[in-house]
C-alpha positions in Angstrom: 30.0 -31.4 53.8 31.6 -30.4 50.5 34.2 -28.2 52.3 37.7 -29.8 52.4 40.3 -28.5 54.8 44.0 -29.4 54.6 46.1 -27.8 57.4 49.9 -27.9 56.8 52.6 -26.4 59.0 52.2 -22.9 57.5 49.3 -22.9 55.1 45.7 -24.1 55.6 43.9 -24.8 52.3 40.1 -24.6 52.4 38.4 -26.0 49.2 34.8 -25.7 48.2 34.3 -29.1 46.7 30.9 -29.4 45.2 31.6 -29.2 41.5 28.4 -31.0 40.3 26.6 -27.9 41.7 29.2 -25.4 40.5 30.3 -25.1 44.2 27.1 -23.4 45.2 27.1 -22.8 48.9 24.5 -24.2 51.3 24.0 -23.0 54.9 25.8 -26.1 56.1 28.8 -25.2 53.9 28.8 -21.7 55.2 29.0 -23.1 58.7 31.9 -25.4 57.7 33.7 -22.4 56.1 33.3 -20.3 59.3 34.6 -23.2 61.4 37.6 -23.7 59.1 38.5 -20.0 59.3 38.0 -19.8 63.1 40.1 -22.9 63.6 43.0 -22.0 61.3 46.3 -21.5 63.2 48.6 -21.1 60.2 49.9 -17.7 59.1 48.2 -18.2 55.6 44.9 -19.5 54.5 44.1 -20.3 50.9 40.5 -20.3 49.7 39.7 -22.1 46.5 37.1 -24.1 44.6 37.3 -27.5 42.9 36.4 -28.6 39.4 36.9 -25.3 37.5 34.5 -23.1 39.5 35.4 -20.9 42.5 31.8 -20.7 43.6 28.5 -19.9 41.8 27.3 -18.2 45.0 24.4 -19.3 47.1 22.5 -22.6 46.5 19.1 -20.8 46.0 17.1 -24.0 46.5 18.7 -24.6 49.9 18.2 -21.0 50.9 14.5 -21.0 49.8 13.8 -24.3 51.5 14.1 -22.8 55.0 14.7 -19.5 56.8 18.0 -18.2 55.7 17.9 -15.1 57.9 20.8 -12.8 57.9 21.1 -12.3 61.6 24.3 -12.5 63.6 23.7 -16.2 64.3 23.1 -17.2 60.7 25.7 -19.5 59.0 26.2 -16.8 56.3 26.9 -14.1 58.9 29.2 -16.4 60.9 31.2 -17.1 57.8 31.4 -13.4 56.9 32.5 -12.4 60.4 35.1 -15.2 60.5 36.6 -14.0 57.2 36.7 -10.4 58.5 38.2 -11.5 61.8 40.8 -13.9 60.4 44.3 -13.5 61.8 45.8 -15.4 58.9 46.6 -13.7 55.6 43.8 -14.9 53.3 44.7 -15.8 49.7 42.0 -16.6 47.1 42.9 -19.0 44.3 40.2 -18.4 41.7 39.7 -20.8 38.7 36.5 -20.3 36.9 33.3 -18.3 37.9 33.1 -16.3 41.1 29.5 -15.3 41.3 27.5 -13.5 44.0 29.1 -14.0 47.3 31.9 -15.8 45.4 32.7 -12.4 44.1 32.0 -10.3 47.1 34.1 -12.4 49.5 37.1 -11.7 47.2 36.8 -8.1 48.3 37.8 -9.2 51.8 40.7 -11.4 50.9 44.2 -10.0 51.1 45.4 -11.4 47.8 43.5 -12.8 44.8 45.0 -14.8 42.0 42.9 -16.0 39.1 43.1 -18.0 35.8 42.4 -16.4 32.5 39.0 -18.2 32.2 37.8 -16.9 35.5 35.3 -14.1 35.9 33.6 -12.2 38.7 29.8 -11.4 38.7 27.6 -9.4 41.1 24.1 -10.4 39.9 22.1 -9.3 42.9 19.9 -6.7 41.2 18.8 -9.1 38.4 17.8 -11.6 41.2 15.6 -9.0 42.9 18.1 -8.7 45.7 20.7 -6.1 46.9 24.5 -6.4 47.2 25.8 -8.2 50.3 28.9 -8.7 52.4 29.5 -5.0 52.6 30.1 -4.8 48.8 28.1 -1.6 48.3 30.6 0.0 50.7 33.8 -1.7 49.7 33.5 -1.8 46.0 33.1 1.9 45.4 36.2 2.6 47.5 38.2 0.1 45.4 37.0 0.9 41.8 35.2 4.3 42.2 31.5 5.0 42.6 30.5 5.0 38.9 32.3 1.8 38.0 30.9 0.1 41.2 27.4 1.2 40.2 27.9 -0.3 36.8 29.1 -3.6 38.2 26.3 -3.8 40.9 23.4 -2.4 38.8 23.9 -4.4 35.6 25.6 -7.5 37.1 27.6 -8.3 34.0 30.5 -10.7 34.0 33.9 -9.1 34.8 36.6 -11.1 33.0 39.7 -11.9 35.0 41.8 -9.5 32.9 39.3 -6.6 33.6 39.2 -7.5 37.3 43.0 -7.3 37.3 42.8 -3.9 35.6 40.3 -2.7 38.2 42.6 -3.9 41.1 40.2 -6.6 42.2 42.7 -9.4 41.2 46.4 -9.3 41.9 47.5 -11.5 39.0 46.0 -13.5 36.2 47.6 -16.9 35.3 47.1 -18.9 32.1 45.5 -22.0 33.6 44.9 -24.0 36.8 48.4 -25.5 36.8 50.0 -22.1 36.6 47.6 -20.8 39.3 48.5 -23.5 41.7 52.2 -23.0 41.1 52.0 -19.2 41.6 49.8 -19.5 44.8 52.3 -22.1 46.2 55.1 -19.7 45.5 53.4 -16.6 47.1 52.1 -18.5 50.1 55.6 -19.9 50.8 57.0 -16.3 50.7 54.3 -15.1 53.1 54.8 -18.0 55.5 58.5 -17.2 55.6 57.7 -13.8 57.2 57.6 -13.3 61.0 54.1 -14.4 62.0 53.4 -11.5 64.4 54.5 -8.9 61.8 52.4 -10.6 59.2 49.3 -10.7 61.3 49.6 -7.1 62.5 50.2 -5.8 59.0 47.1 -7.5 57.8 45.2 -6.0 60.7 46.3 -2.5 59.8 45.5 -3.0 56.1 42.0 -4.3 56.9 41.2 -1.5 59.4 39.0 0.7 57.2 37.5 2.8 60.0 37.6 6.6 59.3 40.7 8.0 60.8 43.5 10.6 60.1 47.0 10.0 59.1 48.2 11.1 62.5 45.9 8.7 64.3 47.0 5.8 62.1 50.7 6.8 62.6 50.1 6.5 66.4 48.6 3.0 66.0 51.4 1.9 63.8 54.0 3.3 66.2 52.5 1.4 69.1 52.7 -1.9 67.1 56.2 -1.0 65.8 57.5 -0.4 69.3 55.9 -3.6 70.7 57.4 -5.8 67.9 60.8 -4.1 68.1 61.2 -5.4 71.6 59.8 -8.8 70.9 62.5 -11.5 71.3 61.5 -13.1 68.0 61.9 -9.8 66.2 65.2 -9.1 67.9 66.5 -12.5 66.9 65.3 -12.0 63.3 67.0 -8.5 63.1 70.3 -9.8 64.5 70.2 -12.7 62.0 69.8 -10.3 59.1 72.6 -8.1 60.4 74.9 -11.0 60.5 78.3 -11.1 62.2 79.7 -7.8 63.3 
């Protein structure tokens, strides 16, 4: 299937493992990715690619060979919906090219770490296509409308350092070994957080619906009150207070 899933106690690692094809994604691989995300029960999920490429995007041969419709039941849409709906904190570990949906999916991850040799690329216009995975909506809100237009209209490579400057990448590491070490450190820190608090904080951060500060304050207050009376939260707070 070319998608490897390793589920530990606190972290599920999902690896696109098709390096001979630069980890290009087939419809079957999208289905496997959706299944892996839906099945993940750990507080953290890591998405990564094998062999020095994150993913070169869609396997165009596979998509042209049969109907690749973008309906709600298509493998691509199922993957997209699974990533958007994930309860786990999703961390992307990027080593090498992240092209097409390899770049746009990063816009929906919570944290992105990349090596110096990595780059993002949004080549849709040059392929005669349009941006996907909501990138024409999300990218302008992250980097500004003019910069987003430049990235999406020209489709030039965005080196990891520039992606970091734009806020699309959290941190750039020198090489794959340093990337693995940093991701292991960050995921361990995430997994040490109370699971309910972690999941609800992610939910609040990912809720991009138009709202007001007061409306969001109300939603936060409801979650806060619920967690404050949760036995696990009470035990955690008492442990932090220590003997009195």
